[in-house]
DOFI-409355 format. One record per residue: x negated, y, z of N, C-alpha, C in turn; residue in one letter. Coordinates in Angstrom, 2 decimals. Each point is the difference from the previous one (the first is absolute). Example, Ala and Ser with C-alpha at 12.3 -4.5 7.8 and 13.67 -1.06 7.14 Angstrom:
! DOFI-409355
-13.19 / -5.69 / 7.80 / 0.89 / 1.19 / 0.00 / -0.90 / 1.20 / 0.00 / a
0.35 / 1.05 / -0.72 / -0.82 / 1.19 / 0.06 / 0.77 / 1.09 / 0.73 / s
***
This chain:
! DOFI-409355
-68.06 / 90.37 / -98.49 / -0.57 / 0.85 / -1.04 / -1.20 / -0.65 / 0.10 / m
-0.98 / 0.25 / -1.65 / -0.73 / -0.64 / -0.51 / -1.38 / 1.73 / -0.43 / t
-0.79 / -0.36 / 0.52 / -0.83 / 1.42 / -0.17 / -0.64 / -0.19 / -1.36 / k
-0.45 / 1.74 / -0.50 / -0.59 / -0.18 / -1.10 / -1.00 / -0.41 / 0.03 / v
-1.67 / -0.69 / -0.59 / -1.17 / -0.56 / 0.10 / -0.51 / 1.37 / -1.01 / n
-0.63 / 0.35 / 0.54 / -1.05 / 1.38 / -0.25 / -1.56 / -0.44 / 0.32 / i
-0.66 / 0.21 / -1.51 / -1.24 / -0.18 / 0.08 / -0.90 / 1.54 / -0.26 / g
-1.11 / 0.16 / 0.56 / -0.95 / 1.34 / -0.30 / -1.44 / 0.03 / -0.37 / i
0.08 / 0.02 / -1.15 / -1.38 / -0.05 / -0.73 / -0.44 / 1.04 / 0.47 / i
-1.10 / 0.07 / -0.03 / -1.34 / 1.12 / 0.79 / 0.07 / 0.09 / 1.16 / g
-1.10 / -0.01 / 0.88 / -0.08 / 0.59 / 1.41 / -0.43 / 1.72 / 0.31 / t
0.60 / 0.74 / -0.71 / -0.49 / 1.06 / -0.24 / 0.98 / 0.92 / 0.99 / g
-0.01 / 0.95 / -0.27 / 0.82 / 1.43 / 1.37 / 1.79 / -0.43 / 0.14 / f
0.26 / -0.24 / -1.35 / 1.84 / -0.40 / -0.63 / -0.08 / -0.72 / 0.62 / l
-0.68 / -1.36 / 0.33 / 0.09 / -1.60 / 0.42 / 0.19 / 0.00 / 1.89 / a
-0.69 / 1.19 / 0.57 / -0.12 / -0.27 / 1.47 / 1.42 / 1.04 / -0.02 / k
0.23 / 1.01 / -0.85 / 1.48 / 0.48 / 0.66 / 1.26 / -0.78 / -0.39 / i
-0.52 / -0.53 / -0.86 / 1.28 / -1.01 / -0.37 / 0.36 / -1.30 / 0.78 / l
-0.67 / -1.11 / 0.42 / -0.48 / -0.84 / 0.39 / 1.13 / 0.42 / 1.31 / a
-0.50 / 0.92 / 0.72 / 1.05 / -0.10 / 1.78 / 1.57 / 0.15 / -0.77 / p
0.34 / 0.81 / -1.24 / 0.94 / 0.36 / -0.27 / 0.87 / -1.22 / -0.37 / e
-0.85 / -1.11 / -0.95 / 0.32 / -1.10 / -0.10 / 0.35 / -0.96 / 1.11 / i
-0.28 / -0.06 / 1.29 / -0.18 / -0.50 / 1.25 / 1.15 / 0.03 / 0.51 / q
0.20 / 1.26 / 0.30 / 1.45 / 0.69 / 0.64 / 1.15 / -0.14 / -0.86 / s
0.02 / -0.30 / -1.34 / 1.32 / -0.46 / -0.37 / 0.43 / -1.14 / 0.69 / s
1.63 / 0.61 / -0.30 / 0.67 / -1.47 / 0.75 / 0.38 / -0.38 / -1.89 / s
-0.34 / 0.92 / -0.82 / 0.70 / -0.81 / -1.58 / -1.30 / -1.07 / -0.87 / k
-1.48 / 0.39 / 0.19 / -1.14 / -0.25 / -0.28 / -1.14 / -0.64 / 0.65 / a
-0.41 / -1.11 / -0.49 / -1.73 / -0.53 / 1.23 / -1.02 / 0.44 / -1.19 / r
-0.99 / 0.00 / 0.08 / -1.96 / 0.38 / -0.04 / 0.23 / -1.70 / -0.51 / l
-0.13 / -0.73 / -1.00 / -0.57 / -0.47 / -0.74 / -1.02 / -1.15 / -0.33 / a
-0.83 / 1.10 / -0.59 / -1.33 / 0.25 / -0.52 / -1.00 / 1.48 / 0.07 / a
-0.71 / -0.01 / 0.30 / -1.16 / 1.33 / -0.27 / -1.04 / -0.73 / -1.07 / v
-0.09 / 0.90 / -1.23 / -1.04 / -0.77 / -0.91 / -1.02 / 1.16 / 0.00 / s
-1.40 / -0.87 / -0.16 / -0.97 / 0.99 / 0.02 / -1.04 / -0.43 / -0.85 / s
-0.99 / 0.47 / -0.48 / -1.03 / -0.41 / -0.76 / -1.19 / -1.02 / 1.25 / r
0.18 / -0.02 / 0.87 / -1.24 / -0.74 / 1.28 / 1.10 / -0.33 / 0.91 / t
-0.64 / -1.14 / 0.50 / 1.00 / -0.75 / 0.85 / -0.13 / 1.01 / 1.57 / l
-0.56 / 0.33 / -0.22 / -1.04 / 0.74 / 1.35 / 0.97 / 1.47 / 0.36 / a
0.92 / 0.59 / -0.87 / 0.41 / 1.20 / -0.25 / 1.32 / -0.21 / 0.40 / k
0.59 / -0.98 / -0.48 / 1.34 / 0.19 / 0.46 / 0.89 / -0.33 / 1.74 / a
-0.64 / -0.82 / 0.71 / 0.48 / 0.58 / 1.34 / -0.64 / 1.07 / 0.56 / p
-0.78 / 1.17 / -0.45 / -0.36 / 1.01 / 0.34 / 1.37 / 1.12 / 0.12 / k
1.06 / -0.20 / -0.76 / 1.22 / 0.81 / 0.00 / 0.54 / -0.34 / 1.34 / i
-0.36 / -0.89 / 0.97 / 0.50 / -0.31 / 0.88 / -0.16 / 0.07 / 1.33 / s
1.27 / 0.35 / 0.66 / -0.54 / 0.20 / 1.79 / 0.98 / -0.90 / 0.50 / s
0.04 / -0.25 / 1.64 / 0.92 / -0.50 / 0.69 / 1.32 / -0.03 / -0.53 / p
0.63 / 1.23 / -0.70 / 1.70 / 0.02 / -0.14 / 0.44 / -0.23 / -1.49 / a
-1.97 / -0.42 / -0.85 / 0.70 / -0.61 / -1.10 / -0.57 / -1.28 / -0.40 / i
0.93 / -0.70 / -0.56 / -0.42 / -1.67 / 0.02 / -0.43 / 0.06 / -1.59 / r
-1.00 / -0.19 / -0.35 / -0.68 / -0.34 / -1.35 / 0.38 / -1.22 / -0.01 / v
0.15 / -0.65 / -1.39 / 0.04 / -1.28 / 0.07 / -2.02 / -0.93 / -0.12 / p
0.52 / -0.92 / 0.96 / -1.70 / -0.65 / -0.49 / -0.46 / 0.56 / -1.35 / s
-1.25 / -0.20 / -0.13 / -0.76 / 0.06 / -1.25 / -0.30 / -1.56 / -0.37 / p
0.16 / 0.52 / -1.17 / -0.50 / -1.67 / -0.84 / -0.85 / -0.16 / -1.06 / s
-0.12 / -0.61 / -0.66 / -0.98 / 0.20 / -1.04 / 0.38 / 0.60 / -1.51 / r
-0.86 / 0.29 / -0.25 / 0.35 / 1.20 / -1.62 / -0.13 / -1.03 / -1.26 / v
0.74 / -0.57 / -0.29 / -0.69 / -0.60 / -1.25 / -0.02 / 0.80 / -1.13 / r
-0.60 / -0.44 / -0.68 / -0.69 / 1.17 / -1.24 / -0.29 / -0.68 / -1.12 / t
0.34 / 0.34 / -1.18 / -0.82 / -0.46 / -1.48 / 0.71 / -0.87 / -0.36 / g
***
């Protein structure tokens, strides 16, 4: 079965709740985390949550 790719916009309270739930789902995969700064995206991570590697943000 193909998993649905899900991205989270923001790294606040809800992201910290949703990320583990998405990771534990057999039907979904955490594909992206968006943040205003590159340093914040991995902060929602823990050993149980596999956040995709940060990449550069293209602006303008």
